[in-house]
RODO-2510 file (C-alpha; in nm, 4 decimals, decimal comma):
residues 419
     n   res          X          Y          Z
     1     m    -2,1930    -3,9770     0,4862
     2     p    -2,0641    -3,6333     0,6973
     3     r    -2,0250    -3,3093     0,4909
     4     s    -1,6599    -3,3395     0,5776
     5     s    -1,6294    -3,7011     0,4099
     6     r    -1,8138    -3,6607     0,0963
     7     p    -1,6187    -3,5914    -0,2164
     8     g    -1,6959    -3,3347    -0,4435
     9     l    -1,9335    -3,0731    -0,4672
    10     l    -2,2689    -3,2001    -0,6402
    11     p    -2,5310    -3,2974    -0,3422
    12     r    -2,7035    -3,6281    -0,2757
    13     l    -3,0956    -3,5936    -0,2316
    14     r    -3,0114    -3,6454     0,1532
    15     v    -2,7020    -3,5018     0,2982
    16     a    -2,5983    -3,6605     0,6287
    17     d    -2,4907    -3,3840     0,8812
    18     d    -2,2480    -3,4596     1,1923
    19     d    -2,4973    -3,4722     1,4797
    20     g    -2,6765    -3,7869     1,2741
    21     g    -2,9275    -3,5594     1,1049
    22     f    -3,0072    -3,4237     0,7501
    23     r    -2,9395    -3,1663     0,5411
    24     p    -3,2170    -3,0832     0,2630
    25     l    -3,1000    -3,1502    -0,1205
    26     g    -2,8437    -2,8374    -0,2779
    27     w    -2,7627    -2,6949     0,0910
    28     s    -2,4185    -2,8282     0,0532
    29     f    -2,3416    -2,7327    -0,2635
    30     a    -2,5205    -2,3875    -0,2307
    31     q    -2,1981    -2,3420     0,0725
    32     e    -2,0183    -2,4692    -0,1357
    33     v    -2,0446    -2,2042    -0,4465
    34     s    -2,1347    -1,9096    -0,1352
    35     a    -1,7404    -2,0212    -0,0233
    36     i    -1,5682    -2,0169    -0,3537
    37     f    -1,6699    -1,6721    -0,4255
    38     q    -1,6428    -1,5732    -0,0831
    39     p    -1,2729    -1,4692    -0,1674
    40     i    -1,3619    -1,3284    -0,5000
    41     s    -1,6195    -1,0626    -0,3408
    42     a    -1,3438    -1,0023    -0,0681
    43     g    -1,0920    -0,8819    -0,3009
    44     f    -1,3072    -0,6907    -0,5042
    45     v    -1,4178    -0,4752    -0,2209
    46     a    -1,1023    -0,4084    -0,1745
    47     a    -0,9908    -0,2804    -0,4406
    48     i    -1,3486    -0,0933    -0,4815
    49     s    -1,2723     0,0872    -0,1679
    50     g    -0,9064     0,1322    -0,1540
    51     f    -0,9024     0,2894    -0,5253
    52     a    -1,2184     0,4839    -0,4834
    53     s    -1,1423     0,6040    -0,1325
    54     s    -0,7602     0,7602    -0,2312
    55     f    -0,6304     0,8261    -0,5654
    56     a    -0,7547     1,1640    -0,5476
    57     l    -0,5003     1,2076    -0,3031
    58     v    -0,2795     1,0284    -0,4375
    59     i    -0,3006     1,2515    -0,8112
    60     a    -0,3285     1,5700    -0,5591
    61     g     0,0213     1,4735    -0,4435
    62     l     0,2106     1,3936    -0,7295
    63     a     0,0813     1,6998    -0,9051
    64     a     0,1797     1,8642    -0,5344
    65     v     0,5710     1,8301    -0,6296
    66     g     0,5780     1,9400    -0,9603
    67     a     0,3510     1,6591    -1,1670
    68     s     0,1863     1,7824    -1,5677
    69     p    -0,1535     1,5753    -1,5214
    70     g    -0,0299     1,3408    -1,8316
    71     e     0,2510     1,2203    -1,5590
    72     a     0,0276     1,2217    -1,2121
    73     s    -0,2072     0,9392    -1,4977
    74     s     0,0901     0,8011    -1,5778
    75     g     0,2494     0,7798    -1,2276
    76     l    -0,1488     0,6758    -1,0605
    77     l    -0,0976     0,3773    -1,3586
    78     a     0,1975     0,2800    -1,2970
    79     i     0,1362     0,2108    -0,9055
    80     c    -0,1732     0,0887    -1,0342
    81     l     0,0418    -0,2208    -1,2578
    82     s     0,3069    -0,2495    -1,0076
    83     i     0,0418    -0,3621    -0,6697
    84     a    -0,1412    -0,6017    -0,9218
    85     i     0,1405    -0,7276    -0,9964
    86     v     0,3260    -0,7593    -0,6692
    87     n    -0,0509    -0,8659    -0,5412
    88     i    -0,0998    -1,1972    -0,8101
    89     v     0,3420    -1,3087    -0,7487
    90     a     0,2694    -1,3298    -0,3575
    91     a    -0,0571    -1,4625    -0,3435
    92     l     0,0416    -1,7104    -0,5922
    93     w     0,4010    -1,8198    -0,4819
    94     l     0,2771    -1,7831    -0,0896
    95     r    -0,0558    -1,8650    -0,0977
    96     i    -0,1598    -1,6471     0,1921
    97     p    -0,3330    -1,2719     0,1917
    98     l     0,0077    -1,0969     0,2036
    99     a    -0,1919    -0,7365     0,0361
   100     f     0,0023    -0,4781    -0,1312
   101     a    -0,1403    -0,1357    -0,1743
   102     w     0,0055     0,2258    -0,2592
   103     s     0,1154     0,4557     0,0155
   104     t    -0,2010     0,6740     0,1447
   105     p    -0,0302     0,8445     0,4117
   106     g     0,2996     0,8960     0,1671
   107     a     0,0875     1,0847    -0,0844
   108     a    -0,0210     1,2979     0,1989
   109     v     0,2949     1,3823     0,2620
   110     l     0,3572     1,4407    -0,1288
   111     l     0,0554     1,7062     0,0095
   112     a     0,1561     1,8662     0,2751
   113     t     0,5553     1,9006     0,2696
   114     a     0,5791     2,0177    -0,1433
   115     t     0,7455     2,3556    -0,1625
   116     e     0,7327     2,6255    -0,4286
   117     g     0,8879     2,4992    -0,7881
   118     i     1,0152     2,1416    -0,7068
   119     r     1,0703     1,9971    -0,9617
   120     f     0,9403     1,6583    -1,0211
   121     s     1,2461     1,5043    -1,1628
   122     d     1,3475     1,5867    -0,8233
   123     a     1,0772     1,3637    -0,6968
   124     v     1,0778     1,1173    -0,8876
   125     g     1,4828     1,0864    -0,7779
   126     a     1,3535     1,1091    -0,4163
   127     f     1,0514     0,8565    -0,4846
   128     l     1,3619     0,6550    -0,5716
   129     v     1,5537     0,7055    -0,2380
   130     s     1,2762     0,5861    -0,0437
   131     s     1,2393     0,2621    -0,2645
   132     a     1,5781     0,1850    -0,2361
   133     l     1,5764     0,2127     0,1594
   134     l     1,2709    -0,0340     0,1784
   135     v     1,4947    -0,2902    -0,0047
   136     l     1,7837    -0,1967     0,1874
   137     s     1,5225    -0,2667     0,4997
   138     g     1,4235    -0,6073     0,3943
   139     l     1,7750    -0,7267     0,3134
   140     w     1,9450    -0,5493     0,6380
   141     p     1,6854    -0,6367     0,9059
   142     a     1,8740    -0,3951     1,1567
   143     l     1,7533    -0,0992     0,9240
   144     g     1,4146    -0,1662     0,9737
   145     r     1,4477    -0,2394     1,3560
   146     a     1,6239     0,1268     1,3604
   147     i     1,2973     0,2515     1,0843
   148     t     1,0443     0,0743     1,3332
   149     s     1,1517     0,1944     1,6300
   150     i     1,1902     0,5327     1,5801
   151     p     0,9679     0,6245     1,9587
   152     k     0,6090     0,5878     1,8639
   153     p     0,5095     0,9000     1,9889
   154     l     0,7127     1,1003     1,7860
   155     a     0,6519     0,9237     1,4384
   156     n     0,2501     0,9221     1,5064
   157     a     0,2739     1,2835     1,5727
   158     m     0,4908     1,3635     1,2421
   159     l     0,2167     1,1918     1,0412
   160     a    -0,0868     1,3540     1,2322
   161     g     0,0804     1,6923     1,1320
   162     v     0,1199     1,5738     0,7700
   163     l    -0,2424     1,5397     0,8203
   164     l    -0,4166     1,8007     0,9923
   165     p    -0,3905     2,0480     0,7573
   166     i    -0,5252     1,8270     0,4473
   167     c    -0,8280     1,7250     0,7101
   168     l    -0,8347     2,1211     0,7805
   169     a    -0,9692     2,1026     0,3707
   170     p    -1,3301     1,9990     0,3605
   171     i    -1,4382     2,2635     0,6180
   172     e    -1,2664     2,5134     0,4445
   173     a    -1,4735     2,3647     0,1373
   174     v    -1,7434     2,3917     0,3211
   175     a    -1,7509     2,7542     0,3900
   176     t    -1,6163     2,8637     0,0350
   177     l    -1,8390     2,6413    -0,1756
   178     p    -2,0736     2,5210     0,0406
   179     f    -2,3667     2,3501    -0,2227
   180     l    -2,0659     2,2041    -0,4069
   181     a    -1,9158     2,0415    -0,0578
   182     a    -2,1497     2,0020     0,2256
   183     p    -2,3048     1,7177     0,0668
   184     i    -2,0186     1,5348     0,0153
   185     v    -1,8873     1,5802     0,4249
   186     l    -2,2846     1,4762     0,4769
   187     v    -2,3124     1,1814     0,2780
   188     w    -1,9572     1,0695     0,4715
   189     i    -2,1140     1,1491     0,8242
   190     v    -2,4146     0,9390     0,7595
   191     l    -2,1836     0,6247     0,5651
   192     y    -1,9497     0,6490     0,8622
   193     r    -2,1668     0,5668     1,0437
   194     l    -2,3740     0,3236     0,8835
   195     a    -2,1403     0,1546     0,6420
   196     p    -1,8140     0,2753     0,7312
   197     r    -1,6337     0,0841     0,4734
   198     w    -1,7854     0,3005     0,2033
   199     a    -1,8196     0,6277     0,3684
   200     v    -1,5567     0,7846     0,1479
   201     p    -1,5857     0,6053    -0,2382
   202     a    -1,9626     0,7474    -0,1421
   203     a    -1,8114     1,0603    -0,0716
   204     m    -1,5932     1,1046    -0,4636
   205     v    -1,9019     0,9272    -0,6015
   206     v    -2,1135     1,3069    -0,5023
   207     a    -1,7555     1,5079    -0,5490
   208     v    -1,8276     1,3321    -0,9124
   209     v    -2,1427     1,4727    -0,9081
   210     a    -2,0390     1,7977    -0,7388
   211     i    -1,7846     1,8820    -1,0416
   212     v    -1,9785     1,7874    -1,2841
   213     i    -2,2184     2,0788    -1,1684
   214     a    -1,9988     2,2946    -1,1559
   215     a    -1,7268     2,1941    -1,4614
   216     g    -1,9370     2,0398    -1,6950
   217     t    -1,8427     1,7174    -1,9065
   218     d    -1,6098     1,8028    -2,1482
   219     w    -1,3245     1,6778    -1,8991
   220     v    -1,4685     1,3056    -2,0118
   221     a    -1,4762     1,3548    -2,3347
   222     a    -1,0594     1,5046    -2,2917
   223     s    -0,9870     1,2115    -2,1084
   224     a    -0,8215     0,9416    -2,2863
   225     v    -0,6460     0,6054    -2,2218
   226     p    -0,3516     0,6730    -1,9791
   227     q     0,0451     0,6099    -2,1083
   228     l     0,3449     0,5077    -1,8994
   229     i     0,5642     0,8366    -1,9450
   230     f     0,9098     0,8185    -1,8476
   231     v     1,0467     1,0108    -1,6180
   232     a     1,4018     1,1029    -1,5598
   233     p     1,4536     1,1453    -1,1923
   234     t     1,7208     1,3657    -1,0589
   235     f     1,8248     1,3766    -0,7206
   236     d     1,8542     1,7167    -0,4884
   237     l     1,9909     1,6428    -0,1460
   238     f     1,6687     1,9192    -0,0314
   239     t     1,3915     1,6831    -0,1453
   240     i     1,5355     1,3745    -0,0662
   241     l     1,5215     1,5110     0,2788
   242     s     1,2115     1,6889     0,2829
   243     v     0,9576     1,4414     0,0410
   244     g     1,2017     1,0964     0,0445
   245     l     1,2806     1,0577     0,3602
   246     p     0,9261     1,1079     0,5392
   247     l     0,7799     0,8980     0,2251
   248     f     1,0309     0,6152     0,3361
   249     v     0,9087     0,6576     0,7486
   250     v     0,5800     0,7155     0,6994
   251     t     0,5424     0,4269     0,4745
   252     m     0,7583     0,1928     0,7027
   253     a     0,5891     0,2816     1,0606
   254     g     0,2475     0,4148     0,9160
   255     q     0,1891     0,1683     0,6875
   256     n     0,3645    -0,1342     0,6606
   257     v     0,4486    -0,1904     1,1237
   258     p     0,0049    -0,2169     1,1224
   259     g     0,0408    -0,4163     0,7512
   260     f     0,2509    -0,6855     0,9966
   261     v     0,0097    -0,6743     1,2477
   262     v    -0,3084    -0,7238     1,0586
   263     m    -0,1319    -1,0373     0,9458
   264     s    -0,0425    -1,1303     1,2490
   265     t    -0,3684    -1,1132     1,4666
   266     s    -0,5212    -1,2872     1,1316
   267     g    -0,3225    -1,6147     1,2011
   268     y    -0,0452    -1,5394     0,9098
   269     v     0,2985    -1,4861     0,9535
   270     a     0,4126    -1,2113     0,7293
   271     p     0,7734    -1,3058     0,5491
   272     p     0,9514    -0,9543     0,6800
   273     r     1,2077    -0,9849     0,3535
   274     f     0,9807    -1,1015     0,1187
   275     a     0,7045    -0,7407     0,2327
   276     l     1,0282    -0,5119     0,2114
   277     v     1,2249    -0,6253    -0,1037
   278     a     0,9152    -0,6604    -0,2835
   279     s     0,7579    -0,2947    -0,2424
   280     g     1,0933    -0,1646    -0,2924
   281     i     1,0989    -0,3659    -0,6032
   282     g     0,7576    -0,2774    -0,6906
   283     s     0,7890     0,1098    -0,5796
   284     g     1,1347     0,1635    -0,7761
   285     a     0,9406     0,0205    -1,0696
   286     a     0,6590     0,2386    -1,0480
   287     n     0,8987     0,5519    -0,9186
   288     m     1,0096     0,5347    -1,3198
   289     f     0,6945     0,6363    -1,3943
   290     g     0,6015     0,9090    -1,1680
   291     g     0,4748     0,6781    -0,8921
   292     h     0,5242     0,7245    -0,5622
   293     a     0,5141     0,4420    -0,3305
   294     m     0,3291     0,1293    -0,2102
   295     n     0,3560    -0,0578     0,0829
   296     l     0,1429    -0,3865     0,2680
   297     g    -0,1940    -0,2841     0,2867
   298     a    -0,3516    -0,3012     0,6269
   299     i    -0,7519    -0,1571     0,6087
   300     t    -0,7808    -0,3541     0,2546
   301     a    -0,5530    -0,6702     0,3577
   302     a    -0,8134    -0,7013     0,6966
   303     i    -1,0686    -0,7272     0,4597
   304     m    -0,8678    -1,0102     0,2447
   305     a    -0,6990    -1,1877     0,5486
   306     g    -1,0160    -1,1776     0,7971
   307     p    -1,2909    -1,4170     0,8301
   308     e    -1,5118    -1,2696     0,6105
   309     s    -1,2539    -1,3378     0,2980
   310     h    -1,3494    -1,7422     0,3829
   311     p    -1,3815    -1,9248     0,6174
   312     d    -1,0542    -2,1295     0,5922
   313     r    -0,7390    -1,9772     0,6222
   314     s    -0,5782    -2,0877     0,4155
   315     k    -0,8783    -2,0163     0,0436
   316     r    -0,7865    -1,6744     0,1572
   317     w    -0,5383    -1,5789    -0,0737
   318     i    -0,7537    -1,5883    -0,3006
   319     a    -0,8648    -1,2468    -0,2150
   320     t    -0,5570    -1,0878    -0,2504
   321     l    -0,5154    -1,2518    -0,6172
   322     t    -0,8697    -1,1481    -0,7324
   323     n    -0,7364    -0,7771    -0,5918
   324     g    -0,4201    -0,7935    -0,7814
   325     i    -0,6294    -0,8749    -1,1478
   326     l    -0,8552    -0,6062    -1,0371
   327     y    -0,6136    -0,3347    -0,9837
   328     i    -0,5085    -0,3553    -1,3833
   329     p    -0,8507    -0,2158    -1,5198
   330     l    -0,8769     0,0361    -1,2602
   331     g    -0,4976     0,1363    -1,3095
   332     l    -0,6210     0,1979    -1,6826
   333     g    -0,8912     0,4655    -1,6067
   334     a    -0,6301     0,6394    -1,4472
   335     g    -0,6724     0,9326    -1,7436
   336     l    -1,0488     0,9215    -1,6111
   337     a    -0,8983     0,9949    -1,2870
   338     g    -0,6284     1,2364    -1,3672
   339     a    -0,8679     1,4777    -1,5660
   340     l    -1,1615     1,4577    -1,3103
   341     v    -0,9043     1,6296    -1,0472
   342     t    -0,7780     1,8672    -1,3006
   343     a    -1,1090     2,0014    -1,3498
   344     a    -1,2350     1,9994    -0,9956
   345     p    -1,2007     2,2896    -0,7671
   346     s    -0,8463     2,2107    -0,5781
   347     i    -0,9983     2,2734    -0,2788
   348     l    -1,3002     1,9832    -0,3452
   349     i    -1,0293     1,7518    -0,4076
   350     t    -0,8296     1,8278    -0,0987
   351     a    -1,1786     1,7972     0,0854
   352     v    -1,2032     1,4267    -0,0516
   353     a    -0,9045     1,3479     0,0266
   354     g    -0,8788     1,4907     0,3696
   355     l    -1,2382     1,2478     0,4155
   356     a    -0,9968     0,9779     0,3399
   357     v    -0,7428     1,0210     0,5683
   358     m    -0,9699     1,1622     0,8942
   359     g    -0,9023     0,7904     1,0791
   360     a    -0,5652     0,7598     0,9979
   361     l    -0,5406     1,0951     1,2125
   362     i    -0,7565     1,0213     1,4459
   363     t    -0,5643     0,7090     1,5178
   364     s    -0,2225     0,9074     1,4777
   365     i    -0,3163     1,1309     1,7472
   366     v    -0,4197     0,9002     1,9827
   367     n    -0,1398     0,6785     1,9913
   368     a     0,1251     0,9810     1,9518
   369     l    -0,0271     1,1225     2,3519
   370     d    -0,0684     0,7754     2,4326
   371     e     0,2074     0,8085     2,7307
   372     p     0,2486     1,0903     2,8855
   373     e     0,5613     1,1367     2,9669
   374     h     0,6580     1,2225     2,6154
   375     r     0,3229     1,4362     2,5218
   376     l     0,4881     1,7314     2,5691
   377     a     0,7408     1,6410     2,2859
   378     a     0,4921     1,4897     2,0973
   379     i     0,3319     1,8060     2,0588
   380     l     0,5752     2,0031     1,9295
   381     t     0,6751     1,7252     1,6816
   382     f     0,3041     1,7898     1,6109
   383     l     0,2890     2,1617     1,5631
   384     v     0,6535     2,1940     1,3669
   385     v     0,4737     1,9524     1,1391
   386     a     0,1626     2,1024     1,1186
   387     s     0,3211     2,4143     1,0367
   388     g     0,4391     2,3485     0,7247
   389     v     0,7849     2,5534     0,7905
   390     v     1,0563     2,5093     0,5098
   391     i     1,4107     2,5713     0,6503
   392     f     1,7038     2,6090     0,4490
   393     g     1,4842     2,4247     0,1795
   394     i     1,3911     2,0842     0,3976
   395     g     1,0591     2,1021     0,4666
   396     s     0,8655     2,0843     0,8368
   397     a     0,8309     1,6422     0,8543
   398     l     1,1650     1,6417     0,8886
   399     w     1,2603     1,9095     1,1335
   400     g     0,9678     1,8304     1,3554
   401     l     1,1339     1,4199     1,4026
   402     l     1,3805     1,6146     1,4713
   403     v     1,2708     1,8781     1,7338
   404     g     1,0443     1,6128     1,9004
   405     g     1,3781     1,3872     1,9444
   406     l     1,5551     1,6252     2,1269
   407     v     1,3497     1,7484     2,3406
   408     m     1,1984     1,4272     2,4091
   409     a     1,6096     1,2806     2,4817
   410     w     1,6774     1,6298     2,6663
   411     l     1,3299     1,6000     2,9439
   412     g     1,4788     1,1702     2,9803
   413     w     1,7712     1,2858     3,0974
   414     r     1,6146     1,5321     3,2677
   415     r     1,4359     1,2286     3,4515
   416     r     1,7328     1,0565     3,5032
   417     s     1,9150     1,2554     3,6476
   418     t     1,6590     1,3568     3,8876
   419     v     1,6207     1,0183     3,9702
***
């Protein structure tokens, strides 16, 4: 009897193969067991690597926009719980590996565009505006198309400008704290060549050792189970323009669009309305307790939607279900994570964050300069955003897009006139 037609999981003494031969006892059963645990392990790897790679950036970003240590831990817990719920619901309902994660570029926006004296309640109000725009993009496709139609060179140049100061932090850390920072960077470089997926988590482990050396272990005793702290939002126009709109743009252009591409290349059709509305509602729920934004996963989604998750495409949703379940205990570690970030020298945490987004910086720079006719507009966008300039209370991310758009329109009009 061929393997494909044999009922059940238990093997016979000798199992007929498709080509007329026979497999030894237990071969088919072992393969079945391996196939069951394969998507579970993929979901586990995606959750651990995704959390460990950028939780420090999330907490540092929230602190940069005025969150207290307790509010930052609450925000991390809230976004983890939102990710867990949305991933579990999506996996059970759609039966495809549609995965959600927090917005890592969005956290970088918080860290890079925050201005002195910003109130966290204003930041939460800006988060809610971004979440509402996500929901609106799902319900009103024209808005989603408008955001994703922002010229690719400008969107990528803006993201690169946001990421550049953060990616410079490892260099500064090695210069100022060489004995603590150099081992972190060295481990990252070695594993980036040998096991890229684990490069940043391993660097984070080395950073924890460095923090223990620098600050002792008192922060471990001080950490507690995190609590959800409600933050009443306030709405400040300048904070919305400086934080909320850039957060929305990078979440859409930098995360959701690549997420749809990953699903498509893996052979799945991700429902745009469900994805955008679910991420917007999940983000809004997390916003009320300090979380910033969630979106479609890209790198973690590739782990769970690819063939290494399961040879049968119809069973890869189990990886997303596992991923969602694991984010619950990971979120409960937010208190310890917050205490770790608070105890560490700030430059050390920013250095780890810089290593986490180094790949995103490379990709955004390459994409920004991909079209020769738009390179000047892209470079100007990049320079304005990277400068961190604040004009009329509005941060550099929005000014960079405005300058780049005007230059692109002017040069495009001159070319058309010449022709």
